[in-house]
N, C-alpha and C positions, 0 to 999 in steps of 0.2 A: 521524414514524415511524408505522407503521401499527398501529392497535389490536389488541388480541388476536383478536378475531372478524372482522377486516376482510375477508379474502379468503374465510374460510369463510362469512361473511354474505353477501358477494357471491355465492358459490356458491348458495347458497339462493335469493336474490334472482333469479338468472337461471333457476335451474331453475323457480320460479314463474312468471316472464314467459313462459319457454318453453311451460309449461302453458297460460296463458292466451292467447298468441299463435297457438298450435296449435288453440285452440278457436275463435278469432275467425277464422282462415283457414277452417276447416270451415264456419263460419257464413256468413260473408259473401263468400268466394270460391267454394265449394263448393257453398253453398246447403244443407248438411245440417242439420237440426233448428234449434233454437234456441241461442244462446250458452250457456245453462246446461244444456242436454241435452249439448252438445259439451263442455263443461268437466268435466261429472263423468259421463262416459260408463261404460255398464255393461259394455261389451265388454271381456272379460278381456285379449285381446290388446292392445288399445289402452292399457289400463292399466298392463299390465306394460313396455310399450314406453315410455310416458311415466316410469314409476318408474325404469326402467333408465337412460334418458337423464338424468333429474333427478339420480339417484344418481351417475353419472359427473360430471356438472357440480359438484355439491356436494363429492363427494371431491377432485376436482381442486383446489377452492378452499381446502378445509382443506389439502391437501398442499401447495399453493403457499405458503400462510400459514405452516406449520410451517417449510418451507425457507427462507424469507425470515426467520424469525425465529432460525434456526439460524445463517444467514449473518452477521446482525447481532449475534448472541452472539460468534461467531468474531471479527468485526471489531473488536469491544469489547476483547476478549481479547488480540488482537494489538496494538491501540493501547496497552492498558495494560503490556503486555510491551515494547513500544517505549519508553514513557516510562520504565518501570524501567531498561532498559538505558541510555538517556541519563542517567539520573540516576547510574547507577554509572560511566559514562564520565566524567561532569561532576565526579564526586568522586574520580577516580583521581589517586593521588600524580604519576604520571607525565604529561607533557604529551601531549594527544590532538590529532592533526591529521589531517584527511581532505581529500583533494582529487580532482578529476576528472582525465581524462587530458590536458586542457589545462594543468593545473597551477593551476587556479582553487580556492581553500581553500573547503570546504563545511562543515568540522567543526571545532571549535576549543573545547576544554574550558577549565575554570578554572586547571588548573596550566598550561596554554599561555598564558594571560593574563598570569599571573605571570613565567614563564620568558623570555617574549619582550616583554612590554610592551605588546602589541597587545589592547585590549578585543575581546572577540567581535564586536560589532555593527560594528566598524571594519576588522576583517580579513576577515570573512567576504566571499567574492566577489572579493578582490584575489589575485594571484598568488603563487605559493609562493616565489617569488624575493625576497618582501620579506623573509624571513627567512633568506636564503643571501648569504653574502658575495659582494660583486660579483665578485672573482676566482675564485670558484668557479661561477658562474652558468651560463657556458658549458658546463661539463663536466656540469652538471644537466642542461641543455637535450638535450645529446648523448646523455646516459643514458637520458633519456625517449624520445627518436627511436629508440634502439637497443631498448629494450622494446617500442615499437610495432610495430617489424618483427620482432623475433626472440621475444618474450614471455619473455625472459630478462634479468636484469640482476645485476650484482655487489652491489648494495646491498639485495638483497632477502631477506627471511626470516631474516637473522641479524643479530646487534648490530655495529654498525659506529660508528666514532668520528669525528667530524669537527668542524667550526667552523659554529656558527650566528650570526645577526645580530639584535640586540635592536633594538628600535625606537628607542631612543636612539642607536643608530650603533656601538656595540662589539660586539666579537666575544666569544664564550666557547664553550668546548668543550663537547660534547655526545655521548652515546652515543644511538643510535635503532635500531629495528626498523621496517622498512617493509614491508608486505605488500600485495600488488595483490588485488583482488577482482572477478571479471568478472560481470555480471548483465545478462542482455536485451542482449548484445553490446557493453555499455560497461564500461570498466572504471574502478574507483576505488581510490586509493592510501590506506592508513591506516597511521599512523605513531605510536608511541609513544617520546617523547623524554625524556631526563632530563640534568641537568647533571651534568658529572664533574670 
C-alpha cells in the first residue's frame, strides 16, 4: 500500500529532477553558463516556465495519490459489505445455494449444510444434480437448456414445491425460489430453499 505522501512526494522529486536536468542540459549540451547559474537563472520567463512545469508535475502526483487512496477506500468498503452480505446469507434460516450456468455449485450456506447433509467444502464445485433426485435430473437439464435458449423458465422468480435429495440418499419435500442473475454476459442462479 502506498504511503500517504507517496505519489505527491514522487511528484515533488520529479519536479526537482526536471529542474536539475534542464540546468545540466543548458550547461553541458548548449554550453550556457555554469551549472549553478543555469540552475538558479534570473530570467523571469525561464523561472515561470520551470515553476509551471514543476507545479503541474507536483499537482498530478498529489491528484494521482488522492485518486488511488479513494479507490483503496472504496475497495475496502466493497470488501466489508461483501463480507457482511456473506455473513447474512450464511446465517439465513433458509438454505441458500448458488450455481453457474453449467450447474456447478458455487455458493452454499450453513442451512444448506443442515438441510442436504453436505458440508460446504465437499459440495462446492460439484453439480447441482447431487441434490436432485435421479428421476428428476433429466427434466432439470432440459429446463436449464430451455432457459439458456429462451431466457425464461417456469421455475423462476416464484415459490415452487419439489423433491430434493439428501446426501444420505433419501428424498424430502422442499419449497424454493430460484432467481437468475446476469453479469458480464454470464448467468448465475440463486436459490433459497426450505423443507416443507
